[in-house]
N, C-alpha and C positions, 0 to 999 in steps of 0.2 A: 307686278306676279307674273311669272314665267314657270308654266310648270309644262313638263317630259310625258312622254307616256314609252311604254319599251317598244312602239313605231314611230319615233322621235326619229332624226335623222343625225345620227353622231357619228363624229369624224375625228379621227386619229392623225396626226401628223408627226413626224420629224423631216424638219428640214436638212436639204446638206451646206456643209462648206460651200460660201461663195465667193469672189473676189468683191472685197471691199464691205463684205455682206450685205451686199445690195440681195435683196428680196427678189428672187427670179433670175440672179442672175449669173454669170460666168464661174461654171464649178471650178475649187482651188483649184492647185495644182500641186499635189503630195499626193505619198502613199495611201495614204488612209483615204481620201477623197474619190480616190481615182480606183482603187479597187472596188470589185463590187460583192459588197457581203451588207447582209439584211440588217435592217434598225433592231436593237437590241431588247429597247423597254417596249417599245410599242406592242410588237406582237405578243408580246405576255399580255398588257391588259386586254388586248383585241380579245384573245382565248377568255377570259374569263368575264368579259362582259359578253358574250356568246353563249358563253356555259349558262347565265345569269338569264338571257333567254331577250337579249337585245338584238332586233331583227334589222332596224334599217342602219346599220355600222360597216365602216368601212375604212382600213387604215392606209395613210400613204405614205410612202419615201419616195429616196429619189430613183428608185429600181422599178415605181409606177409608171415614171417618164421616159424620156427619149433624152439620152446622152445624160443622163444625171436633171433632168430640167422637170420641171412637173410641167404637165400638159394644159391647153385650156380648160377641160374636161375636169382634171384634176383640181383646180382653182373653182369649178362651177359649183364643184360640188363640199367644197371649201366653205365658200360662204353662203353655199345654201342648207347647212348645219345649223338645226335647233341647238348643240352643241359643238364645240370643236377643241378637242384637247390635243397639248402642240408638248413635245417633250425635247429639250434643250439641253446641250450644252454650250458649257462658256463662250466659244470661239463662235456656236448659230443663232446668239441673244441677239445680235443687229434685226437678221430677218426676223428669226421669230416672232421678234415686238413687235413688228413691220405687218407681218401678218396680220397677229390680234386686231392692228388698227386698222386694218385694210379689213376685217371681218365685221367689228363692230361700226364701221361707217356705212357698209352696206348693211346689215342685221344687227340694228342698236340691241335689239330682244332677247341677239344669242350670248347665248353663257361659255366664256373661254377660262376653262382649266388648262394650269401649264402644271409641269412634272418634269424633273430629271435636278442633277448636280447642281447645274445654275442656279434656278428658278427655287431650289433648296434651300442653297446659301446666301442669296441676294434677294427674297421673299418680297423685302417693301421695296427693290425700285422694277422687279414686274408687278408688283399691285397697280403701278399707273395707269398702265395700259390694259390687263385683265381679270379678270373677275376674283379668283381663284386658286390658289398654289397650293400644290402636293407637296409634302417636303416628307423625303426620304426613299421609305420602299412604298411603293406606288399598288402594290396589289389589291390588298385588301381595303385599303384609304378609300380607292378611286368604286369599287362597289361599294360602301356603305354612302357614299357623297353620291353618287347616279340614284340612288335609289329612292335618297332624303330627295333629291331633286324631281323625282317623279311623284312621290307621296305629296310632300309640302312644299313642291313650287320656290323659285327660287325671288325674293325680294333685295332687289339690291342695294336698300337701304340699311332694310335688318334681316338678313340670313340667319336661317333656326340649322346653324352648323356648328354652333359651341359645343358641341360635345361627341363632334368625331376627330377621331384623335389625326394629327399629322397634319394641319390647314393650316393657311395663311388666308385670310380674305378681307375684303373691304365691308368698315360698319360703320353706316351714321358717320362719315366721312374720314374715320378713324380704320387702324388695320388690326383687326384681331386674331393672334396665334395662339393654337389650342396646344393639348398636350401633346409631345412628340412623340407617335407610335412605336410601338415595341415593333424590335425586330420580331421578323416571321423565323420561327424554328427550325431546324432542321427536318423535324416530322410534316411542320406545316406546307416550305418549301415545295415537298415532294408531293401534297396535297395540289399543287396549283395545277392546271390544265397546258398542257404544253401549247407552247407559243404557235398561232394560229400565222400561215404566210399564204397569203394569195398565191391562185397558181403563176402569175405572171413573175413574182418574184421567188418563187422555188424556179422556175425556168430560165431565170436570168443572169443567176449568182454565179460568182467563182468558186465560192466554198460553201458549205454549210457550217452552221454555227449552233453547238451547244455549250450551255452552263451547265456545269456540274457542283459550282458551290460560289460563296458570295464572301468577301472579307480576304483579309490578308493579315499573314503572321504580324509580320513587318507593321512598322510606322513611321517610313520617312517625312522629312517635312515636307517635300513636294508636291504630296500626292495627297487627293481627299479617300480614297477610297474607305480606310478607316475612319473619318469622318462622317460620310455619307450611310455608308453601312454598320456602323461600331466595331468597338473591338475585337467583336466576337468574331470568329469564322464558321460559317455552315456550312456543312458537306446536304446535297442532296442524296439522296438513296443509292441505293446500286440499280438498284430495280426501275427507279422511275429514269433515270440516267439513259439504260438500255434500252425503254422503250420509246424515249425519245430519239435513240439513237436507228433506232426501226422505224420511224417517222420518215425518219429528213435524211435517210439513206440515198436518196433518188439525187439530194440536191449538190449541186457543183461537182467538178471533178476532186477536190479534198476536202478533209475535214480540219475544222477549227473550233477548238477550246478555246470559251474567252474569260475562261475563269484568269482573276488577275494573278493567282499563283495555284496551278493544279497540281502541284506537290507539297501543298499548304499542309493535308495531313495524311502524310503517306502512307498511313493504315490504309485510307480510305482511298488513293491512287490505285492504290497496291490492289483492292478489291476489285473496285471499277477498272483496269486493265486486265486482268481475270478472265473478269464477264466478258470483254469486249472481245479478247481472244475464244472463249468460250464457245460465243455465240456468232464466232463467225464473223462479227463487225467491224475487220480489220480495215479501216481505209487512210490512204497516203495524206497526214496530217500535220500540224501542229500544237503549239501551248505555249503557254508563256510560265516562264519560270524563273527560277532564283540560281543562285552558283551552288547552292545545296544540293543540287540534282546531283553533283558529282563526288558526293558521298555517298550515294546510297547504287553502286555496280545492280541490285537487284530492281531497280524500278527502271535504270536507262535500260535494260535488257527487258523490261515488259510494255517500257514504250516502243521499244521498235517493233518486238511481237506485235503490237497494236494500231502499227503501219505511222506510228508517231516518230518522222526521224526530223522533221524542222523544231527548233527553241526558240522562241524570241524570249532573250536572256536581257533584265534589266541592268546592264552592267554596272551605267552610270560615269564610271572613271575608274581611271588606274591610278590617279592621283590619293592616297589616303587625308590629306587637308582638305580636298574639296569631298570625298566620301564624309566625313567626319561631318562637314557643315551641310550636306543633307541629309544628316540625320542615317545612313546608311548603316547596317549592322554588320558591313564587311569590309577587310583591308583591299588592299591595293594587290596585295601576292595572293590573297583567296582570290581575288576575281581572275587573276592571270593564270592563276597554276587549276583553277577550275576550269575554264574556256581551255587549255591546252588538253586535262581531261576527258570533256565531252566532244572535244574533234579529235581524241585518239579513236573516243568509242563509237567513232562516225556516224555522227548527227552533224546535220546544217546548221551554221549558228547565224542567225539574224541578231544582232547586238545593237542596244539601247543605252545610248551615250546621251548625259548633260554636261556640255560643255560651258565655262567660265566660271565655274564655281571658285569657292575660296582657292584654294590652291593653284588654279592653274593659271598660267604666264603663257605667253609665245612659246616659248621652249618646251615647256612641257606636255603641249596642245602638239607640236613639231614630233616629237616623242610617239605621243597617244597616237598620232596618224601614222607614222611609221607601224606601227602593234597593231590597227586595225586592221591596214592591209595583210600583214602577215596571218594572222589569226583568224578573221570571220569570214565567212559569206558574203553578208550582205550586211546593213550598216544604216539606222537611222541616229542624224544628229540634230539633238536637240539646246535649246537655249534653253537656261533655267528659267521655266515660264513659272510666275505667279499666278495659280488657278486660286481665283476666291472660295473660301472653306479654308483651305491649307494654312499649316504655320510658317510656310514660306511666303503668300502672300501677307502675313499678317506682318512679318518680319521687315521686308524692304517694304512695305509702306511706311511704317513707323521711322525708319530710314529716311523713307523720300527718296528714295531710288527706283522707284516703278516713273518707265518714262513717256506711257500714256496707257489709256483706257478705252482704246479700240479696241473692244472685244476681240474682232476677227482676227487679230494677228495675236490670238493667245493658241496658235496652234503649235507652238514649240519649232516652227521655225526662224522665227522674227525675236531679235532681242528686244526685249520690251524693258529689262529691267540695267539700270549700270553695273555694271562691275566694277569685280574689285580691282583688277589690275592690265583692264585695256577700256579705250574707249571702247563706247556702243558699237559703233563704226568699225572697229580693230573685230572686234570681236564678230561681229556677222561676217564681212569678210574673209575672217577665218573660216568659220565654218561652212560657208560655201567653197573656200578651196578645200577642204577637208573633201568634202563633198565628192569636187571635179577629179581630186587625185586618189579616191578607194572607185570612183566607178569610170578612172581612166583605162584606157585599152592594155595598158603594162600590167596593171593589176588585175583586171579582170581578166588577164588570163592567165597568170598567175594562179586568182582563184581557181578557175576550170581545170586548170590541171590536175590542182589537188582536190578538186569540190569530189564529196563521198554522193553527191547527186548533179550529173552534170547537167541533164536536163531542165532542172529545176535553176540551177543555175547560171544556164542560158536564157530562160524563159525572164528569169527575174532582170537581168542584164539589159534585154531586148526592152524588156518594159521599163526600163531607170530611161534606156536612150532614147526612147517612143515621148517622155516626158522631156527630154533632153532638157536645155537650160531654162526650159519654161517654170521649170519645178523649182531652180533659184531667181530667176530673173524676170517672175513674173510680173505686168503691170504695178501690181501690191506689193510686191517687195521692190521694185522699182524705186518705188513712191517711197518707200518705208525708208530705204537705203540712202535717200537725199532728205531724210530728216532726220537719220543718224548723221550723216556728216555733220550736221549744222548745232549738233551737241559736245563740247567738249568738256 
């Protein structure tokens, strides 16, 4: 029986993506891994546990080490913990499981709790290495769980956890899954403590991050947002978000709203933006949005008044058959017209595209490549990736089109399913060639001349140039290219 107290050593960890999913390996070469943003999940859980009086508590993420890698001191703290909490997405599964295994070898009596999107959808696989899986939103669940561990202790053979919603755990050689946790209401989200960031993290990030809502009004086949957060879109109160903005205004040169769709509830977005302007919290930054924003001149004007000039837009495609295959609720014409409208309004557009869908052919992607170079400021080109928990995963698995289950490759940069109208190698090379064309000297100079924010364009272009061909042709990608060549 393992029993803890509020003086016990509790450590929360979110590992960075690495080459080949190796624990403490070389950090992956992609935009997500190289931009210094704080972790999303564990700062919120950290704040909940601090409010409840856990004294020996520490969160660890890539920003706590040097160049994204954790230090020997970080690992020492992890292995000495009485409770280790790990947050994971699909692409960080291998190193997270390895960390759990190493921890158990050094600390057999320690308790490993995991949460995040991947453990939520693949709890049984995770329970081969860990003790307890938190499924879905974790703030209330982790609070109840860790209090129970302090009250009753933890018996690996017969845990007294069956009445706590939102869990999966091992019990007498089997697995028990409890009732799914109800989603937090807007009111409950607005009563959570604000995320806790250590002084080191606050000083080292490129941009402060703030979440104003959870969920998305859309329900695309490739996305797990609605599966994880449910189909209900929930906003935090304006007062709550303003308070968080005041607490984080010193973090980073920029501000990024992490909402999957910032304008999901236009009225709420309007109220918040007006409050940001009214409180003098204007800060250069960006949001994620859909093309529906182009239909709201009032929201566009308010975003710019609030300092938000960068839009990350999930365009996905300018091909109707591909959009339909992804379950996107917009047409190609809507996408192209919306981008034209947003550019005319003076926004800096970062487009996110998903290539290799039902309607994509070598000819249509050539047309797409030309359109991208003439209409976007920056771009991310994703291969359609079947994230576990999504309908896309279920579909391509049923069709036998999944090529590999090496989850460190599930980052959007690598082709991991058999496309309809390409060989896998052809699609991968096409994506790489489209990247090289978009960020080539000629197209970069053209974008710079027409950019609404030349400084930002130069910074991003210099950033991409620094990553260089490593983003496309690093050891992991080279090995995957060789694998794809072997597939016909």
